[in-house]
DSSP file (Angstrom, degrees, kcal/mol; ACC not computed):
  #  RESIDUE AA STRUCTURE BP1 BP2  ACC     N-H-->O    O-->H-N    N-H-->O    O-->H-N    TCO  KAPPA ALPHA  PHI   PSI    X-CA   Y-CA   Z-CA
    1    1 A M              0   0    0      0, 0.0     2,-0.2     0, 0.0     0, 0.0   0.000 360.0 360.0 360.0 132.5   -6.1   23.9  -59.4
    2    2 A N     >  -     0   0    0      1,-0.1     4,-2.1     0, 0.0     5,-0.2  -0.520 360.0 -94.8-104.5 178.4   -2.6   24.5  -58.2
    3    3 A D  H  > S+     0   0    0      1,-0.2     4,-2.4     2,-0.2     5,-0.2   0.841 122.1  54.8 -63.1 -35.8   -1.3   25.9  -55.0
    4    4 A D  H  > S+     0   0    0      2,-0.2     4,-2.5     1,-0.2    -1,-0.2   0.905 108.6  47.9 -66.1 -40.6   -0.9   29.4  -56.5
    5    5 A T  H  > S+     0   0    0      2,-0.2     4,-2.5     1,-0.2    -2,-0.2   0.919 112.7  48.7 -65.5 -43.5   -4.5   29.5  -57.6
    6    6 A I  H  X S+     0   0    0     -4,-2.1     4,-2.5     2,-0.2    -2,-0.2   0.906 111.7  49.3 -63.5 -41.5   -5.7   28.4  -54.2
    7    7 A A  H  X S+     0   0    0     -4,-2.4     4,-2.4     2,-0.2    -2,-0.2   0.907 111.1  50.0 -63.9 -41.7   -3.5   31.0  -52.5
    8    8 A D  H  X S+     0   0    0     -4,-2.5     4,-2.6     2,-0.2    -2,-0.2   0.907 111.3  48.8 -62.8 -42.0   -4.9   33.7  -54.8
    9    9 A L  H  X S+     0   0    0     -4,-2.5     4,-3.0     2,-0.2     5,-0.3   0.909 110.6  50.7 -63.9 -42.7   -8.4   32.6  -54.0
   10   10 A K  H  X S+     0   0    0     -4,-2.5     4,-2.8     2,-0.2    -2,-0.2   0.929 112.5  46.6 -59.9 -45.3   -7.7   32.6  -50.2
   11   11 A Q  H  X S+     0   0    0     -4,-2.4     4,-2.7     2,-0.2    -2,-0.2   0.915 113.3  49.1 -64.9 -42.4   -6.3   36.1  -50.5
   12   12 A F  H  X S+     0   0    0     -4,-2.6     4,-2.8     2,-0.2     5,-0.2   0.936 114.2  45.1 -61.2 -47.6   -9.3   37.3  -52.6
   13   13 A I  H  X S+     0   0    0     -4,-3.0     4,-2.8     1,-0.2     5,-0.3   0.920 113.8  49.7 -63.5 -43.8  -11.8   35.8  -50.2
   14   14 A S  H  X S+     0   0    0     -4,-2.8     4,-2.4    -5,-0.3    -2,-0.2   0.922 113.8  45.1 -61.4 -45.2   -9.9   37.2  -47.2
   15   15 A T  H  X S+     0   0    0     -4,-2.7     4,-2.6     2,-0.2     5,-0.2   0.922 114.4  48.5 -65.0 -45.5   -9.7   40.7  -48.8
   16   16 A T  H  X S+     0   0    0     -4,-2.8     4,-2.5    -5,-0.2     5,-0.2   0.935 114.6  44.5 -61.7 -47.9  -13.4   40.6  -49.8
   17   17 A V  H  X S+     0   0    0     -4,-2.8     4,-2.6    -5,-0.2    -1,-0.2   0.899 113.1  52.3 -64.2 -40.4  -14.6   39.5  -46.4
   18   18 A G  H  X S+     0   0    0     -4,-2.4     4,-2.4    -5,-0.3    -2,-0.2   0.910 111.5  45.8 -62.2 -43.3  -12.3   42.0  -44.7
   19   19 A Q  H  X S+     0   0    0     -4,-2.6     4,-2.6     2,-0.2    -2,-0.2   0.918 114.0  48.2 -66.9 -43.3  -13.7   44.9  -46.8
   20   20 A A  H  X S+     0   0    0     -4,-2.5     4,-2.6    -5,-0.2    -2,-0.2   0.907 113.1  48.4 -62.9 -41.8  -17.3   43.8  -46.3
   21   21 A T  H  X S+     0   0    0     -4,-2.6     4,-2.8     2,-0.2    -2,-0.2   0.910 111.7  49.2 -65.1 -42.7  -16.7   43.5  -42.6
   22   22 A A  H  X S+     0   0    0     -4,-2.4     4,-2.4     2,-0.2    -2,-0.2   0.911 112.7  47.8 -63.4 -42.5  -15.0   46.9  -42.3
   23   23 A S  H  X S+     0   0    0     -4,-2.6     4,-2.5     2,-0.2    -2,-0.2   0.929 114.1  46.0 -63.7 -46.0  -17.9   48.5  -44.3
   24   24 A L  H  X S+     0   0    0     -4,-2.6     4,-3.0     1,-0.2     5,-0.3   0.904 111.8  52.2 -62.3 -42.5  -20.5   46.8  -42.1
   25   25 A K  H  X S+     0   0    0     -4,-2.8     4,-2.5     2,-0.2    -2,-0.2   0.902 110.7  47.9 -60.8 -42.9  -18.6   47.7  -39.0
   26   26 A T  H  X S+     0   0    0     -4,-2.4     4,-2.4     2,-0.2    -2,-0.2   0.933 113.5  46.9 -64.6 -46.4  -18.5   51.4  -40.1
   27   27 A E  H  X S+     0   0    0     -4,-2.5     4,-2.4     1,-0.2    -2,-0.2   0.929 115.1  45.7 -62.5 -45.7  -22.2   51.4  -40.9
   28   28 A L  H  X S+     0   0    0     -4,-3.0     4,-3.0     1,-0.2     5,-0.2   0.900 111.3  53.6 -63.7 -40.5  -23.1   49.8  -37.6
   29   29 A G  H  X S+     0   0    0     -4,-2.5     4,-2.3    -5,-0.3    -2,-0.2   0.918 110.3  46.0 -60.9 -44.2  -20.8   52.1  -35.7
   30   30 A E  H  X S+     0   0    0     -4,-2.4     4,-2.2     2,-0.2    -1,-0.2   0.911 113.7  49.3 -65.3 -42.4  -22.4   55.2  -37.2
   31   31 A T  H  X S+     0   0    0     -4,-2.4     4,-2.7     1,-0.2     5,-0.2   0.926 112.4  47.7 -62.5 -44.8  -25.9   53.8  -36.5
   32   32 A L  H  X S+     0   0    0     -4,-3.0     4,-3.2     1,-0.2     5,-0.3   0.889 109.5  53.5 -64.5 -38.9  -25.0   53.0  -33.0
   33   33 A K  H  X S+     0   0    0     -4,-2.3     4,-2.5    -5,-0.2    -1,-0.2   0.932 112.0  44.6 -60.9 -45.0  -23.5   56.4  -32.4
   34   34 A V  H  X S+     0   0    0     -4,-2.2     4,-2.3     2,-0.2    -2,-0.2   0.940 117.0  44.8 -64.8 -47.3  -26.6   58.1  -33.6
   35   35 A E  H  X S+     0   0    0     -4,-2.7     4,-2.3     2,-0.2    -2,-0.2   0.907 114.9  48.0 -65.4 -41.2  -28.9   55.8  -31.6
   36   36 A L  H  X S+     0   0    0     -4,-3.2     4,-2.7    -5,-0.2    -1,-0.2   0.901 110.3  52.3 -65.4 -40.4  -26.8   56.1  -28.5
   37   37 A S  H  X S+     0   0    0     -4,-2.5     4,-2.5    -5,-0.3    -2,-0.2   0.914 110.2  48.6 -60.9 -43.1  -26.6   59.9  -28.9
   38   38 A D  H  X S+     0   0    0     -4,-2.3     4,-2.4     2,-0.2    -2,-0.2   0.906 111.8  49.2 -63.6 -41.5  -30.4   60.0  -29.1
   39   39 A V  H  X S+     0   0    0     -4,-2.3     4,-2.7     2,-0.2    -2,-0.2   0.919 111.8  48.7 -63.8 -43.7  -30.8   57.8  -26.0
   40   40 A I  H  X S+     0   0    0     -4,-2.7     4,-2.7     2,-0.2     5,-0.2   0.926 111.4  49.3 -63.5 -44.7  -28.3   59.9  -24.0
   41   41 A K  H  X S+     0   0    0     -4,-2.5     4,-2.3     1,-0.2    -1,-0.2   0.920 112.4  48.5 -60.3 -43.4  -30.1   63.1  -25.0
   42   42 A T  H  X S+     0   0    0     -4,-2.4     4,-2.3     2,-0.2    -2,-0.2   0.930 112.7  47.3 -62.4 -46.0  -33.5   61.6  -24.0
   43   43 A E  H  X S+     0   0    0     -4,-2.7     4,-2.7     1,-0.2    -2,-0.2   0.883 111.0  51.7 -64.8 -38.4  -32.1   60.4  -20.7
   44   44 A I  H  X S+     0   0    0     -4,-2.7     4,-2.8     2,-0.2    -1,-0.2   0.913 110.2  49.1 -64.0 -41.6  -30.5   63.8  -20.0
   45   45 A N  H  X S+     0   0    0     -4,-2.3     4,-2.3     2,-0.2    -2,-0.2   0.896 111.5  49.1 -65.0 -39.2  -33.8   65.5  -20.7
   46   46 A V  H  X S+     0   0    0     -4,-2.3     4,-2.5     2,-0.2    -2,-0.2   0.937 113.1  47.0 -63.5 -46.0  -35.6   63.1  -18.4
   47   47 A L  H  X S+     0   0    0     -4,-2.7     4,-2.5     1,-0.2    -2,-0.2   0.910 110.8  52.3 -61.8 -43.0  -33.0   63.7  -15.6
   48   48 A R  H  X S+     0   0    0     -4,-2.8     4,-2.4     1,-0.2    -1,-0.2   0.920 111.0  47.2 -59.0 -44.8  -33.2   67.5  -16.1
   49   49 A Q  H  X S+     0   0    0     -4,-2.3     4,-2.7     2,-0.2    -2,-0.2   0.908 111.1  51.0 -65.2 -41.7  -37.0   67.4  -15.8
   50   50 A E  H  X S+     0   0    0     -4,-2.5     4,-2.4     1,-0.2    -1,-0.2   0.890 110.7  49.4 -62.9 -38.7  -36.8   65.2  -12.7
   51   51 A M  H  X S+     0   0    0     -4,-2.5     4,-2.8     2,-0.2     5,-0.2   0.917 110.9  49.3 -66.4 -42.5  -34.3   67.7  -11.1
   52   52 A Q  H  X S+     0   0    0     -4,-2.4     4,-2.4     1,-0.2    -2,-0.2   0.918 112.3  48.3 -62.7 -42.5  -36.5   70.6  -11.9
   53   53 A D  H  X S+     0   0    0     -4,-2.7     4,-2.1     2,-0.2    -1,-0.2   0.901 112.1  49.9 -63.0 -40.4  -39.5   68.8  -10.4
   54   54 A G  H  X S+     0   0    0     -4,-2.4     4,-2.0     2,-0.2    -2,-0.2   0.913 111.2  47.7 -65.0 -43.0  -37.5   68.0   -7.3
   55   55 A F  H  X S+     0   0    0     -4,-2.8     4,-2.5     2,-0.2    -1,-0.2   0.884 110.4  52.5 -65.6 -37.4  -36.3   71.6   -6.9
   56   56 A A  H  X S+     0   0    0     -4,-2.4     4,-2.5    -5,-0.2    -1,-0.2   0.901 108.2  51.8 -63.5 -39.1  -39.8   72.8   -7.3
   57   57 A G  H  X S+     0   0    0     -4,-2.1     4,-1.9     2,-0.2    -2,-0.2   0.883 108.8  50.3 -63.8 -38.2  -40.9   70.4   -4.6
   58   58 A V  H  X S+     0   0    0     -4,-2.0     4,-2.3     2,-0.2    -2,-0.2   0.927 110.5  49.3 -64.5 -44.8  -38.2   71.7   -2.3
   59   59 A A  H  X S+     0   0    0     -4,-2.5     4,-2.0     1,-0.2    -2,-0.2   0.910 110.8  50.5 -61.6 -41.5  -39.3   75.3   -2.9
   60   60 A D  H  < S+     0   0    0     -4,-2.5    -1,-0.2     1,-0.2    -2,-0.2   0.868 111.9  48.2 -63.6 -35.6  -42.9   74.2   -2.2
   61   61 A A  H  X S+     0   0    0     -4,-1.9     4,-0.8     1,-0.2    -1,-0.2   0.846 112.3  48.3 -73.9 -33.4  -41.8   72.6    1.1
   62   62 A I  H  X S+     0   0    0     -4,-2.3     4,-2.6     1,-0.2     5,-0.2   0.842  97.7  69.8 -76.2 -33.8  -39.7   75.6    2.2
   63   63 A T  H  X S+     0   0    0     -4,-2.0     4,-2.6     1,-0.2     5,-0.2   0.902  98.9  46.7 -56.4 -48.7  -42.4   78.2    1.5
   64   64 A P  H  > S+     0   0    0      0, 0.0     4,-2.7     0, 0.0    -1,-0.2   0.895 112.6  51.3 -62.8 -36.3  -44.8   77.2    4.4
   65   65 A V  H  X S+     0   0    0     -4,-0.8     4,-2.4     2,-0.2    -2,-0.2   0.929 110.8  48.1 -63.9 -44.0  -41.8   77.0    6.8
   66   66 A H  H  X S+     0   0    0     -4,-2.6     4,-2.2     2,-0.2    -1,-0.2   0.914 112.2  49.2 -61.9 -43.0  -40.8   80.5    5.8
   67   67 A D  H  X S+     0   0    0     -4,-2.6     4,-2.3    -5,-0.2    -2,-0.2   0.904 110.1  51.3 -63.8 -41.0  -44.4   81.8    6.2
   68   68 A D  H  X S+     0   0    0     -4,-2.7     4,-2.6     1,-0.2    -2,-0.2   0.912 109.5  50.2 -62.0 -42.4  -44.6   80.1    9.6
   69   69 A L  H  X S+     0   0    0     -4,-2.4     4,-2.4     2,-0.2    -1,-0.2   0.898 109.9  50.3 -63.4 -40.0  -41.3   81.8   10.7
   70   70 A A  H  X S+     0   0    0     -4,-2.2     4,-2.1     2,-0.2    -1,-0.2   0.906 111.2  49.0 -64.3 -40.9  -42.6   85.2    9.5
   71   71 A N  H  X S+     0   0    0     -4,-2.3     4,-2.3     2,-0.2    -2,-0.2   0.910 111.2  49.7 -64.6 -42.0  -45.8   84.6   11.5
   72   72 A H  H  X S+     0   0    0     -4,-2.6     4,-2.6     1,-0.2    -2,-0.2   0.900 108.7  52.9 -63.4 -40.4  -43.9   83.7   14.6
   73   73 A E  H  X S+     0   0    0     -4,-2.4     4,-2.3     1,-0.2    -1,-0.2   0.923 109.8  48.0 -62.5 -43.1  -41.7   86.8   14.2
   74   74 A R  H  X S+     0   0    0     -4,-2.1     4,-2.2     1,-0.2    -1,-0.2   0.913 112.3  49.3 -62.2 -42.3  -44.8   89.0   14.1
   75   75 A R  H  X S+     0   0    0     -4,-2.3     4,-2.5     2,-0.2    -2,-0.2   0.902 110.4  50.1 -65.6 -39.8  -46.3   87.3   17.1
   76   76 A I  H  X S+     0   0    0     -4,-2.6     4,-2.8     2,-0.2    -1,-0.2   0.922 109.7  51.0 -63.9 -43.0  -43.0   87.7   19.1
   77   77 A I  H  X S+     0   0    0     -4,-2.3     4,-2.4     1,-0.2    -2,-0.2   0.916 110.8  48.9 -61.3 -42.3  -42.9   91.4   18.2
   78   78 A K  H  X S+     0   0    0     -4,-2.2     4,-2.5     2,-0.2    -1,-0.2   0.918 111.7  48.8 -63.0 -43.4  -46.5   91.9   19.4
   79   79 A L  H  X S+     0   0    0     -4,-2.5     4,-2.1     1,-0.2    -2,-0.2   0.905 111.4  49.8 -63.5 -40.3  -45.7   90.0   22.7
   80   80 A E  H  X S+     0   0    0     -4,-2.8     4,-1.5     1,-0.2    -1,-0.2   0.907 111.4  48.9 -64.2 -40.3  -42.6   92.2   23.2
   81   81 A Q  H  < S+     0   0    0     -4,-2.4    -2,-0.2     1,-0.2    -1,-0.2   0.903 111.5  49.2 -66.8 -39.7  -44.6   95.3   22.6
   82   82 A Q  H  < S+     0   0    0     -4,-2.5    -1,-0.2     1,-0.2    -2,-0.2   0.868 110.9  50.6 -65.7 -36.1  -47.3   94.2   25.0
   83   83 A A  H  <        0   0    0     -4,-2.1    -1,-0.2     1,-0.2    -2,-0.2   0.783 360.0 360.0 -73.4 -26.8  -44.7   93.4   27.7
   84   84 A A     <        0   0    0     -4,-1.5    -1,-0.2    -5,-0.2    -2,-0.2   0.471 360.0 360.0 -79.0 360.0  -43.1   96.8   27.4
């Protein structure tokens, strides 16, 4: 083997490894994009559900307060009418 043959082999190996690495990188990148996209969608849906549950809890907490205020308003009106 002479220096030219060794240089040609080095270039061949380098090119082959580079192409294989690029192909693998592309395949892994696409797989990761899909998996990451699925994870993000799942997490967004979980967050959306938690927010809806939280808002429902707020509405449930506000309703008794609103009802109490309405009852107090009726009682005040009755007291005002009795006083008049």
